[in-house]
DSSP file (Angstrom, degrees, kcal/mol; ACC not computed):
  #  RESIDUE AA STRUCTURE BP1 BP2  ACC     N-H-->O    O-->H-N    N-H-->O    O-->H-N    TCO  KAPPA ALPHA  PHI   PSI    X-CA   Y-CA   Z-CA
    1    1 A X     >        0   0    0      0, 0.0     4,-2.4     0, 0.0     5,-0.2   0.000 360.0 360.0 360.0 -39.8    7.5    9.3  -23.7
    2    2 A X  H  >  +     0   0    0      1,-0.2     4,-2.8     2,-0.2     5,-0.2   0.889 360.0  53.0 -64.5 -38.3    4.0   10.0  -25.1
    3    3 A X  H  > S+     0   0    0      2,-0.2     4,-2.5     1,-0.2    -1,-0.2   0.914 109.5  48.7 -62.9 -41.4    3.0    6.5  -24.2
    4    4 A X  H  > S+     0   0    0      2,-0.2     4,-2.5     1,-0.2    -2,-0.2   0.927 112.3  48.1 -63.5 -44.6    4.2    6.9  -20.7
    5    5 A X  H  X S+     0   0    0     -4,-2.4     4,-2.4     2,-0.2    -2,-0.2   0.909 111.9  49.9 -62.0 -42.9    2.4   10.2  -20.3
    6    6 A X  H  X S+     0   0    0     -4,-2.8     4,-2.6     1,-0.2    -1,-0.2   0.902 110.7  50.3 -62.3 -41.4   -0.8    8.6  -21.8
    7    7 A X  H  X S+     0   0    0     -4,-2.5     4,-2.6     2,-0.2    -2,-0.2   0.917 110.4  49.0 -63.5 -44.2   -0.5    5.8  -19.3
    8    8 A X  H  X S+     0   0    0     -4,-2.5     4,-2.2     2,-0.2    -2,-0.2   0.902 112.2  48.6 -62.8 -41.5   -0.1    8.1  -16.4
    9    9 A X  H  X S+     0   0    0     -4,-2.4     4,-2.6     2,-0.2    -2,-0.2   0.917 110.5  52.2 -64.1 -42.9   -3.1   10.2  -17.5
   10   10 A X  H  X S+     0   0    0     -4,-2.6     4,-2.8     1,-0.2    -2,-0.2   0.941 111.5  45.4 -57.9 -49.2   -5.1    6.9  -17.9
   11   11 A X  H  X S+     0   0    0     -4,-2.6     4,-2.7     1,-0.2    -1,-0.2   0.879 111.7  52.9 -64.8 -36.5   -4.3    5.8  -14.3
   12   12 A X  H  X S+     0   0    0     -4,-2.2     4,-2.3    -5,-0.2    -1,-0.2   0.913 112.0  44.9 -63.2 -42.7   -5.0    9.2  -13.0
   13   13 A X  H  X S+     0   0    0     -4,-2.6     4,-2.6     2,-0.2    -2,-0.2   0.911 113.6  50.1 -67.1 -42.8   -8.5    9.2  -14.6
   14   14 A X  H  X S+     0   0    0     -4,-2.8     4,-2.2     1,-0.2    -2,-0.2   0.909 112.2  47.5 -62.3 -42.0   -9.1    5.7  -13.5
   15   15 A X  H  X S+     0   0    0     -4,-2.7     4,-2.4     2,-0.2    -1,-0.2   0.907 111.5  50.4 -66.6 -41.2   -8.1    6.5   -9.9
   16   16 A X  H  X S+     0   0    0     -4,-2.3     4,-2.5     1,-0.2    -2,-0.2   0.901 110.5  50.1 -62.6 -40.7  -10.3    9.7  -10.0
   17   17 A X  H  X S+     0   0    0     -4,-2.6     4,-1.8     2,-0.2    -2,-0.2   0.895 110.3  49.9 -64.7 -40.1  -13.3    7.6  -11.2
   18   18 A X  H  <>S+     0   0    0     -4,-2.2     5,-2.4     2,-0.2    -2,-0.2   0.911 111.6  48.4 -64.4 -41.7  -12.7    5.1   -8.4
   19   19 A X  H ><5S+     0   0    0     -4,-2.4     3,-1.4     1,-0.2    -2,-0.2   0.906 110.6  51.0 -64.9 -40.9  -12.6    7.9   -5.9
   20   20 A X  H 3<5S+     0   0    0     -4,-2.5    -1,-0.2     1,-0.3    -2,-0.2   0.836 105.6  56.6 -65.1 -31.8  -15.8    9.4   -7.3
   21   21 A X  T 3<5S-     0   0    0     -4,-1.8    -1,-0.3    -5,-0.2    -2,-0.2   0.471 122.4-107.6 -79.0  -0.7  -17.5    6.0   -7.1
   22   22 A X  T < 5 +     0   0    0     -3,-1.4    -3,-0.2     1,-0.3     2,-0.2   0.541  68.8 148.4  88.8   7.0  -16.7    5.9   -3.4
   23   23 A X      < -     0   0    0     -5,-2.4     2,-0.3    -6,-0.2    -1,-0.3  -0.495  32.9-151.5 -74.9 144.8  -14.0    3.3   -3.6
   24   24 A X        -     0   0    0     -2,-0.2   118,-0.0     2,-0.1   116,-0.0  -0.857  19.6-128.3-115.2 153.8  -11.2    3.5   -1.1
   25   25 A X  S    S+     0   0    0     -2,-0.3    27,-2.3    26,-0.1     2,-0.3   0.592  90.9  39.5 -76.5  -8.6   -7.6    2.3   -1.5
   26   26 A X  E    S-A   51   0A   0     25,-0.2     2,-0.5     2,-0.0    25,-0.2  -0.924  72.0-130.7-136.7 160.9   -7.8    0.3    1.8
   27   27 A X  E     -A   50   0A   0     23,-3.1    23,-2.8    -2,-0.3     2,-0.5  -0.961  27.0-161.3-109.6 129.9  -10.1   -1.9    3.7
   28   28 A X  E     -A   49   0A   0     -2,-0.5     2,-0.4    21,-0.2    21,-0.2  -0.948   7.3-171.8-118.6 130.1  -10.4   -1.0    7.4
   29   29 A X  E     -A   48   0A   0     19,-2.4    19,-2.6    -2,-0.5     2,-0.4  -0.951   7.0-157.1-119.6 141.8  -11.7   -3.2   10.2
   30   30 A X  E     -A   47   0A   0     -2,-0.4     2,-0.4    17,-0.2    17,-0.2  -0.973  10.5-177.8-119.7 129.2  -12.4   -2.2   13.8
   31   31 A X  E     -A   46   0A   0     15,-2.2    15,-2.7    -2,-0.4     2,-0.4  -0.987   7.7-161.5-126.8 138.1  -12.5   -4.6   16.7
   32   32 A X  E     -A   45   0A   0     -2,-0.4     2,-0.4    13,-0.2    13,-0.2  -0.965  16.4-132.8-120.5 134.5  -13.3   -3.8   20.3
   33   33 A X  E    S+A   44   0A   0     11,-2.5    11,-3.5    -2,-0.4     2,-0.1  -0.995  88.8  25.6-137.9 130.0  -12.4   -6.1   23.2
   34   34 A X  S    S-     0   0    0     -2,-0.4    -1,-0.2     9,-0.2     3,-0.1   0.645  80.3-147.6 -71.3 160.0  -14.2   -6.8   25.4
   35   35 A X  S    S+     0   0    0      1,-0.2   114,-0.8    -2,-0.1     2,-0.5   0.844  91.1  37.4 -64.2 -33.3  -17.3   -6.4   23.4
   36   36 A X  E    S-c  149   0B   0    112,-0.1     2,-0.3    82,-0.0   114,-0.2  -0.988  80.4-171.6-121.5 125.4  -19.2   -5.3   26.5
   37   37 A X  E     -c  150   0B   0    112,-3.0   114,-2.1    -2,-0.5     2,-0.2  -0.891  21.4-118.9-121.5 145.6  -17.3   -3.2   29.0
   38   38 A X    >   -     0   0    0     -2,-0.3     3,-2.1   112,-0.2    72,-0.2  -0.515  41.5 -93.5 -79.0 148.7  -18.1   -2.1   32.5
   39   39 A X  T 3  S+     0   0    0      1,-0.3    73,-0.3    -2,-0.2    72,-0.1  -0.373 115.9  25.2 -57.9 137.3  -18.4    1.6   33.4
   40   40 A X  T 3  S+     0   0    0     71,-0.6    -1,-0.3    70,-0.6    72,-0.2   0.410 105.9 105.7  85.4  -1.6  -15.0    2.8   34.7
   41   41 A X    <   -     0   0    0     -3,-2.1    69,-3.0    70,-0.2     2,-0.3  -0.371  68.9-108.0-101.1-178.5  -13.2    0.1   32.8
   42   42 A X  E     - B   0 109A   0     67,-0.2     2,-0.4    -2,-0.1    67,-0.2  -0.849  20.8-162.0-112.8 149.1  -11.0    0.0   29.7
   43   43 A X  E     - B   0 108A   0     65,-2.5    65,-3.4    -2,-0.3     2,-0.5  -0.978  16.4-133.8-126.3 143.0  -11.7   -1.4   26.3
   44   44 A X  E     -AB  33 107A   0    -11,-3.5   -11,-2.5    -2,-0.4     2,-0.5  -0.841  16.2-161.2 -98.8 130.1   -9.1   -2.2   23.6
   45   45 A X  E     -AB  32 106A   0     61,-3.4    61,-2.6    -2,-0.5     2,-0.5  -0.947   4.5-169.9-111.9 128.6   -9.7   -1.0   20.1
   46   46 A X  E     -AB  31 105A   0    -15,-2.7   -15,-2.2    -2,-0.5     2,-0.6  -0.979   3.1-165.1-120.7 122.1   -7.7   -2.6   17.2
   47   47 A X  E     -AB  30 104A   0     57,-2.8    57,-2.5    -2,-0.5     2,-0.4  -0.933   7.5-163.7-109.0 118.8   -7.9   -1.0   13.8
   48   48 A X  E     -A   29   0A   0    -19,-2.6   -19,-2.4    -2,-0.6     2,-0.5  -0.876   0.6-161.2-106.7 132.8   -6.6   -3.2   11.0
   49   49 A X  E     -A   28   0A   0     -2,-0.4    52,-0.6    52,-0.4     2,-0.5  -0.957   7.0-175.7-116.9 124.8   -5.8   -1.8    7.6
   50   50 A X  E     -A   27   0A   0    -23,-2.8   -23,-3.1    -2,-0.5     2,-0.2  -0.983  20.2-136.6-120.2 123.9   -5.5   -4.0    4.5
   51   51 A X  E     -A   26   0A   0     -2,-0.5   -25,-0.2   -25,-0.2     2,-0.1  -0.490  17.5-122.6 -78.0 147.0   -4.4   -2.4    1.2
   52   52 A X    >   -     0   0    0    -27,-2.3     3,-1.8    -2,-0.2    -1,-0.1  -0.476  51.3 -69.2 -79.7 159.9   -6.2   -3.3   -2.0
   53   53 A X  T 3  S+     0   0    0      1,-0.2    -1,-0.2    -2,-0.1     3,-0.1  -0.207 122.3  18.9 -53.6 134.7   -4.1   -4.7   -4.9
   54   54 A X  T 3  S+     0   0    0      1,-0.3    78,-2.8    -3,-0.1     2,-0.4   0.497  98.1 117.3  85.7   4.2   -1.7   -2.2   -6.4
   55   55 A X  E <   -D  131   0B   0     -3,-1.8     2,-0.4    76,-0.2    -1,-0.3  -0.880  45.4-162.1-109.8 137.1   -1.7    0.1   -3.4
   56   56 A X  E     -D  130   0B   0     74,-3.0    74,-2.5    -2,-0.4     2,-0.5  -0.953  12.8-140.8-114.5 135.7    1.3    1.0   -1.2
   57   57 A X  E     -D  129   0B   0     -2,-0.4    40,-2.3    40,-0.4    72,-0.2  -0.822  20.3-131.3 -95.5 132.9    0.8    2.6    2.3
   58   58 A X  B     -H   96   0C   0     70,-2.6    70,-0.3    -2,-0.5    38,-0.2  -0.539  10.3-154.7 -83.4 147.1    3.3    5.3    3.2
   59   59 A X  S    S+     0   0    0     36,-3.6    24,-2.5     1,-0.3     2,-0.4   0.731  77.9  78.2 -84.5 -28.1    5.3    5.3    6.5
   60   60 A X  S    S+     0   0    0     35,-0.6    -1,-0.3    22,-0.2     2,-0.2  -0.999  87.0  35.7-129.7 130.9    5.6    9.1    6.1
   61   61 A X  S    S-     0   0    0     -2,-0.4    67,-0.4    22,-0.2    23,-0.1   0.618 112.0-112.0 -63.2 157.6    3.4   11.0    6.7
   62   62 A X        -     0   0    0     21,-0.3     2,-0.4    -2,-0.2    20,-0.2  -0.167  19.0-112.2 -63.0 151.7    2.3    8.8    9.6
   63   63 A X  E     -E   81   0B   0     18,-2.9    18,-2.3    -4,-0.2     2,-0.4  -0.718  43.4-162.4 -76.3 134.3   -0.9    6.8    9.6
   64   64 A X  E     -EF  80 126B   0     62,-2.8    62,-2.8    -2,-0.4     2,-0.5  -0.984  19.7-165.6-134.6 129.8   -3.0    8.4   12.4
   65   65 A X  E     -EF  79 125B   0     14,-3.3    14,-2.2    -2,-0.4     2,-0.5  -0.958  12.3-172.3-110.4 124.1   -6.1    7.3   14.3
   66   66 A X  E     -EF  78 124B   0     58,-2.8    58,-2.4    -2,-0.5     2,-0.6  -0.973   8.5-178.5-122.5 122.6   -7.9   10.0   16.3
   67   67 A X  E     -EF  77 123B   0     10,-3.1    10,-2.7    -2,-0.5    56,-0.2  -0.956  21.4-144.0-118.0 110.2  -10.8    9.2   18.6
   68   68 A X        -     0   0    0     54,-0.6     6,-0.1    -2,-0.6     2,-0.1  -0.361  25.9 -97.6 -74.1 154.4  -12.3   12.3   20.2
   69   69 A X        -     0   0    0      7,-0.1     2,-0.5    -2,-0.1     6,-0.2  -0.390  29.8-152.5 -64.8 145.0  -13.5   12.4   23.8
   70   70 A X  B >>  -I   74   0D   0      4,-1.9     3,-2.6    -3,-0.1     4,-1.7  -0.966  25.5-118.4-122.0 111.4  -17.3   11.8   24.2
   71   71 A X  T 34 S+     0   0    0     -2,-0.5     4,-0.1     1,-0.3     0, 0.0  -0.199  96.6   9.1 -52.7 130.3  -18.5   13.5   27.4
   72   72 A X  T 34 S+     0   0    0      1,-0.1    43,-0.4    42,-0.1    -1,-0.3   0.478 131.3  54.7  78.7   2.6  -19.9   11.0   29.8
   73   73 A X  T <4 S-     0   0    0     -3,-2.6    38,-2.9     1,-0.4     2,-0.3   0.623 107.5  -7.3-128.3 -63.0  -18.7    8.0   27.8
   74   74 A X  B  <  -IJ  70 110D   0     -4,-1.7    -4,-1.9    36,-0.3    -1,-0.4  -0.954  54.9-117.4-140.7 157.8  -15.0    7.9   26.9
   75   75 A X        -     0   0    0     34,-1.6    34,-0.2    -2,-0.3     2,-0.0  -0.619  48.5 -97.3 -83.5 154.8  -11.8    9.9   27.1
   76   76 A X        -     0   0    0     -2,-0.2     2,-0.3    32,-0.1    -8,-0.2  -0.308  43.0-171.1 -69.9 158.6  -10.2   10.8   23.8
   77   77 A X  E     -E   67   0B   0    -10,-2.7   -10,-3.1    31,-0.1     2,-0.3  -0.986   9.0-170.4-150.0 155.8   -7.4    8.7   22.4
   78   78 A X  E     +E   66   0B   0     -2,-0.3     2,-0.3   -12,-0.2   -12,-0.2  -0.996   4.3 177.9-149.2 147.1   -4.9    8.8   19.5
   79   79 A X  E     -E   65   0B   0    -14,-2.2   -14,-3.3    -2,-0.3     2,-0.3  -0.992   5.2-170.9-148.2 146.3   -2.4    6.5   18.0
   80   80 A X  E     -E   64   0B   0     -2,-0.3     2,-0.4   -16,-0.2   -16,-0.2  -0.949   5.3-162.8-137.8 161.3    0.0    6.8   15.0
   81   81 A X  E     +E   63   0B   0    -18,-2.3   -18,-2.9    -2,-0.3     2,-0.3  -0.991  49.0  40.9-145.5 130.7    2.2    4.5   13.0
   82   82 A X  S    S-     0   0    0     -2,-0.4     2,-0.3   -20,-0.2   -22,-0.2  -0.942  85.8 -33.0 135.4-156.1    5.1    5.3   10.7
   83   83 A X        -     0   0    0    -24,-2.5   -21,-0.3    -2,-0.3   -22,-0.2  -0.805  31.5-143.8-110.5 146.6    8.0    7.7   10.5
   84   84 A X  S    S+     0   0    0     -2,-0.3     2,-0.3   -23,-0.1    -1,-0.1   0.687  88.1  33.4 -77.9 -19.6    8.3   11.3   11.7
   85   85 A X  S    S-     0   0    0    -24,-0.1    -1,-0.1   -25,-0.0     2,-0.1  -0.951  89.0-102.2-137.0 154.7   10.4   12.3    8.7
   86   86 A X        -     0   0    0     -2,-0.3     3,-0.1     1,-0.1     2,-0.1  -0.361  41.8-106.3 -72.5 156.3   10.6   11.4    5.1
   87   87 A X        -     0   0    0      1,-0.1    -1,-0.1     5,-0.1     5,-0.1  -0.353  46.0 -85.2 -73.9 162.4   13.3    9.1    3.8
   88   88 A X    >   -     0   0    0      1,-0.1     3,-2.5     3,-0.1    -1,-0.1  -0.351  44.8-106.7 -63.0 152.4   16.2   10.5    1.8
   89   89 A X  G >  S+     0   0    0      1,-0.3     3,-0.8     2,-0.2    -1,-0.1   0.784 120.0  54.4 -53.9 -30.9   15.4   10.8   -2.0
   90   90 A X  G 3  S+     0   0    0      1,-0.2    -1,-0.3     2,-0.1     3,-0.1   0.455 109.8  48.1 -84.3   1.4   17.7    7.8   -2.8
   91   91 A X  G X   +     0   0    0     -3,-2.5     3,-1.8     1,-0.1    -1,-0.2  -0.080  65.8 132.7-128.3  33.6   15.8    5.6   -0.4
   92   92 A X  G X   +     0   0    0     -3,-0.8     3,-2.0     1,-0.3     4,-0.1   0.792  64.9  67.5 -59.6 -30.0   12.2    6.3   -1.3
   93   93 A X  G >  S+     0   0    0      1,-0.3     3,-1.1     2,-0.2    -1,-0.3   0.756  89.9  65.0 -63.9 -22.4   11.3    2.6   -1.3
   94   94 A X  G <  S+     0   0    0     -3,-1.8    -1,-0.3     1,-0.2    -2,-0.2   0.565  85.5  75.1 -75.0  -6.6   11.9    2.5    2.5
   95   95 A X  G <  S+     0   0    0     -3,-2.0   -36,-3.6    -4,-0.2   -35,-0.6   0.501  84.4  80.0 -82.9  -3.1    8.9    4.8    2.9
   96   96 A X  B <  S-H   58   0C   0     -3,-1.1     2,-0.4   -38,-0.2   -38,-0.2  -0.809  82.3-119.0-108.4 146.1    6.4    2.0    2.2
   97   97 A X        -     0   0    0    -40,-2.3     2,-0.4    -2,-0.3   -40,-0.4  -0.661  31.8-156.6 -74.0 132.4    5.1   -0.7    4.5
   98   98 A X  S    S+     0   0    0     -2,-0.4   -42,-0.0     1,-0.2    -4,-0.0  -0.945  70.6  13.5-114.4 133.7    6.0   -4.1    3.0
   99   99 A X  S    S-     0   0    0     -2,-0.4    -1,-0.2     2,-0.0     2,-0.1   0.700 127.6 -51.0  79.2  19.0    4.1   -7.2    3.9
  100  100 A X        -     0   0    0     -3,-0.2     2,-0.4   -43,-0.1    -2,-0.2  -0.264  65.8 -78.6 105.9 168.0    1.2   -5.3    5.4
  101  101 A X        -     0   0    0    -52,-0.6   -52,-0.4    -4,-0.1     3,-0.1  -0.903  42.9-115.7-109.1 132.0    0.6   -2.6    8.0
  102  102 A X        -     0   0    0     -2,-0.4   -53,-0.1     1,-0.1    -2,-0.0  -0.360  41.6-100.8 -60.9 144.5    0.7   -3.4   11.7
  103  103 A X        -     0   0    0    -55,-0.1     2,-0.5     1,-0.1   -55,-0.2  -0.331  30.2-121.9 -64.5 149.8   -2.7   -2.9   13.4
  104  104 A X  E     -B   47   0A   0    -57,-2.5   -57,-2.8    -3,-0.1     2,-0.4  -0.833  29.7-161.9 -91.3 130.1   -3.2    0.4   15.4
  105  105 A X  E     +B   46   0A   0     -2,-0.5     2,-0.4   -59,-0.2   -59,-0.2  -0.959  13.1 172.8-121.2 130.8   -4.1   -0.4   19.0
  106  106 A X  E     -B   45   0A   0    -61,-2.6   -61,-3.4    -2,-0.4     2,-0.5  -0.987  24.4-138.5-136.0 142.6   -5.7    2.1   21.4
  107  107 A X  E     -B   44   0A   0     -2,-0.4     2,-0.5   -63,-0.2   -63,-0.2  -0.903  16.8-157.1-101.7 127.9   -7.1    1.8   24.9
  108  108 A X  E     -B   43   0A   0    -65,-3.4   -65,-2.5    -2,-0.5     2,-0.6  -0.900   6.4-147.0-103.9 129.4  -10.3    3.6   25.6
  109  109 A X  E     -B   42   0A   0     -2,-0.5   -34,-1.6   -34,-0.2     2,-0.4  -0.861  15.4-143.4 -96.1 121.5  -11.2    4.5   29.2
  110  110 A X  B     -J   74   0D   0    -69,-3.0   -70,-0.6    -2,-0.6   -36,-0.3  -0.693  23.8-108.2 -87.6 132.7  -14.9    4.4   29.8
  111  111 A X    >   -     0   0    0    -38,-2.9     3,-1.9    -2,-0.4   -71,-0.6  -0.285  20.3-128.5 -57.3 137.0  -16.4    7.0   32.2
  112  112 A X  T 3  S+     0   0    0    -73,-0.3    -1,-0.1     1,-0.3   -73,-0.1   0.756 110.9  47.4 -60.4 -23.2  -17.4    5.6   35.5
  113  113 A X  T 3  S+     0   0    0      2,-0.0    -1,-0.3   -73,-0.0    -2,-0.1   0.217  82.2 141.5-101.5  13.7  -20.8    7.2   35.1
  114  114 A X    <   -     0   0    0     -3,-1.9   -41,-0.1   -41,-0.2   -75,-0.1  -0.272  56.2-111.4 -60.9 139.3  -21.4    6.0   31.5
  115  115 A X        -     0   0    0    -43,-0.4    35,-0.2     1,-0.1    -1,-0.1  -0.440  34.0-108.7 -70.1 142.7  -24.9    5.0   30.6
  116  116 A X  S    S+     0   0    0     35,-0.1     2,-0.2    -2,-0.1    35,-0.2  -0.347  75.7  56.5 -67.3 152.6  -25.5    1.4   30.0
  117  117 A X  E    S- G   0 150B   0     33,-2.8    33,-2.8     2,-0.1     2,-0.4  -0.626  91.7 -41.3 120.4-177.5  -26.2    0.3   26.4
  118  118 A X  E     - G   0 149B   0     31,-0.2     2,-0.3    -2,-0.2    31,-0.2  -0.733  53.1-178.4 -91.7 132.1  -24.6    0.4   22.9
  119  119 A X  E     - G   0 148B   0     29,-2.4    29,-2.9    -2,-0.4     2,-0.5  -0.930  19.9-138.8-126.5 150.8  -23.0    3.7   21.9
  120  120 A X  E     - G   0 147B   0     -2,-0.3     2,-0.5    27,-0.2    27,-0.2  -0.960  13.9-163.1-113.4 124.2  -21.3    4.6   18.6
  121  121 A X  E     - G   0 146B   0     25,-2.7    25,-3.4    -2,-0.5     2,-0.4  -0.907  12.7-141.9-105.7 128.3  -18.1    6.6   18.8
  122  122 A X  E     + G   0 145B   0     -2,-0.5   -54,-0.6    23,-0.2     2,-0.3  -0.770  27.3 170.6 -94.5 133.2  -17.0    8.3   15.6
  123  123 A X  E     -FG  67 144B   0     21,-2.5    21,-2.8    -2,-0.4     2,-0.4  -0.832  24.1-130.2-134.4 169.3  -13.2    8.4   14.8
  124  124 A X  E     -FG  66 143B   0    -58,-2.4   -58,-2.8    -2,-0.3     2,-0.5  -0.989   9.0-164.1-131.2 134.3  -11.0    9.3   12.0
  125  125 A X  E     -FG  65 142B   0     17,-2.7    17,-2.7    -2,-0.4     2,-0.4  -0.967  12.8-172.8-111.9 125.5   -8.2    7.4   10.3
  126  126 A X  E     +FG  64 141B   0    -62,-2.8   -62,-2.8    -2,-0.5     2,-0.3  -0.949  14.3 151.3-120.7 144.0   -5.8    9.5    8.1
  127  127 A X  E     - G   0 140B   0     13,-2.5    13,-2.9    -2,-0.4     2,-0.4  -0.944  37.0-123.1-157.8 172.2   -3.1    8.0    5.9
  128  128 A X  E     + G   0 139B   0    -67,-0.4   -70,-2.6   -70,-0.3     2,-0.3  -0.994  31.7 178.3-128.1 133.4   -1.1    8.6    2.7
  129  129 A X  E     -DG  57 138B   0      9,-2.4     9,-2.3    -2,-0.4     2,-0.3  -0.875  16.0-149.4-133.7 164.2   -1.0    6.0   -0.1
  130  130 A X  E     -DG  56 137B   0    -74,-2.5   -74,-3.0    -2,-0.3     2,-0.7  -0.986  20.0-126.2-134.0 146.2    0.5    5.5   -3.5
  131  131 A X  E  >  -D   55   0B   0      5,-3.2     4,-2.9    -2,-0.3     5,-0.3  -0.834  20.5-149.9 -89.7 118.2   -0.7    3.6   -6.6
  132  132 A X  T  4 S+     0   0    0    -78,-2.8    -1,-0.2    -2,-0.7   -77,-0.1   0.873  89.9  51.5 -59.4 -41.4    2.2    1.3   -7.5
  133  133 A X  T  4 S+     0   0    0    -79,-0.4    -1,-0.2     1,-0.2  -122,-0.1   0.861 125.5  21.5 -67.7 -37.0    1.4    1.2  -11.3
  134  134 A X  T  4 S-     0   0    0     -3,-0.3    -2,-0.2     2,-0.1    -1,-0.2   0.665  93.3-125.6-107.1 -20.1    1.3    5.0  -11.8
  135  135 A X     <  +     0   0    0     -4,-2.9     2,-0.2     1,-0.3    -3,-0.1   0.484  55.7 153.5  83.1   1.4    3.2    6.5   -8.9
  136  136 A X        -     0   0    0     -5,-0.3    -5,-3.2    -6,-0.1     2,-0.3  -0.482  22.0-172.4 -64.9 130.0    0.2    8.6   -8.1
  137  137 A X  E     + G   0 130B   0     -7,-0.3     2,-0.3    -2,-0.2    -7,-0.2  -0.952  10.5 160.2-127.4 147.2    0.2    9.4   -4.3
  138  138 A X  E     - G   0 129B   0     -9,-2.3    -9,-2.4    -2,-0.3     2,-0.2  -0.993  38.1-107.0-160.0 155.2   -2.4   11.2   -2.2
  139  139 A X  E     - G   0 128B   0     -2,-0.3     2,-0.3   -11,-0.2   -11,-0.2  -0.546  38.6-173.1 -79.4 155.4   -3.6   11.7    1.4
  140  140 A X  E     - G   0 127B   0    -13,-2.9   -13,-2.5    -2,-0.2     2,-0.3  -0.983  12.6-157.6-147.2 157.0   -6.8    9.9    2.4
  141  141 A X  E     - G   0 126B   0     -2,-0.3     2,-0.4   -15,-0.2   -15,-0.2  -0.977   2.1-161.9-134.6 148.5   -9.2    9.8    5.4
  142  142 A X  E     - G   0 125B   0    -17,-2.7   -17,-2.7    -2,-0.3     2,-0.5  -0.999  15.6-138.8-131.2 130.8  -11.7    7.2    6.6
  143  143 A X  E     - G   0 124B   0     -2,-0.4     2,-0.3   -19,-0.2   -19,-0.2  -0.778  27.8-164.4 -86.3 127.1  -14.5    7.9    9.0
  144  144 A X  E     - G   0 123B   0    -21,-2.8   -21,-2.5    -2,-0.5     2,-0.5  -0.830  15.5-148.8-114.1 150.9  -14.8    5.0   11.5
  145  145 A X  E     - G   0 122B   0     -2,-0.3     2,-0.6   -23,-0.2   -23,-0.2  -0.985  12.1-162.9-117.5 124.5  -17.5    4.0   13.9
  146  146 A X  E     - G   0 121B   0    -25,-3.4   -25,-2.7    -2,-0.5     2,-0.5  -0.924  13.4-140.2-109.7 117.4  -16.4    2.3   17.1
  147  147 A X  E     - G   0 120B   0     -2,-0.6     2,-0.5   -27,-0.2   -27,-0.2  -0.642  19.7-176.2 -79.5 126.0  -19.1    0.3   19.0
  148  148 A X  E     - G   0 119B   0    -29,-2.9   -29,-2.4    -2,-0.5     2,-0.6  -0.964   2.9-170.6-123.1 113.3  -18.8    0.7   22.7
  149  149 A X  E     -cG  36 118B   0   -114,-0.8  -112,-3.0    -2,-0.5     2,-0.5  -0.918   6.4-159.8-108.5 120.0  -21.3   -1.3   24.7
  150  150 A X  E      cG  37 117B   0    -33,-2.8   -33,-2.8    -2,-0.6  -112,-0.2  -0.829 360.0 360.0-101.2 131.5  -21.5   -0.5   28.4
  151  151 A X              0   0    0   -114,-2.1  -113,-0.2    -2,-0.5   -35,-0.1   0.428 360.0 360.0-100.0 360.0  -23.0   -3.1   30.8
């Protein structure tokens, strides 16, 4: 029992050190299509999440992408992925994504009066993850920058 407790403490300290060093449990990529969009048109944003080795992504609470409205540029948008309720205690393994996480896809509507040029839209991705080796679980957030180029 002491060995197990020592192991859990070790992983907790290692995880805390990784978090302090700025490491994140996932890699997030943002793609916008088309890369250059006309004012008054739509652009598709795809956010891909890849877990690092030993990390499990939870289905509950949901993974959530929030893109706030930017006056004169885009309307706000939001997308989520996962389950609305937790699994029963005897089915906890069903709470994890297996084989990867589906990309989050959002359509951004560009204001008809949007200024031409490259703009950066700040968004937030929130999720809940667990470390497979220790069972440590925690919420996390990632600040994203979405490039919107208006022609």
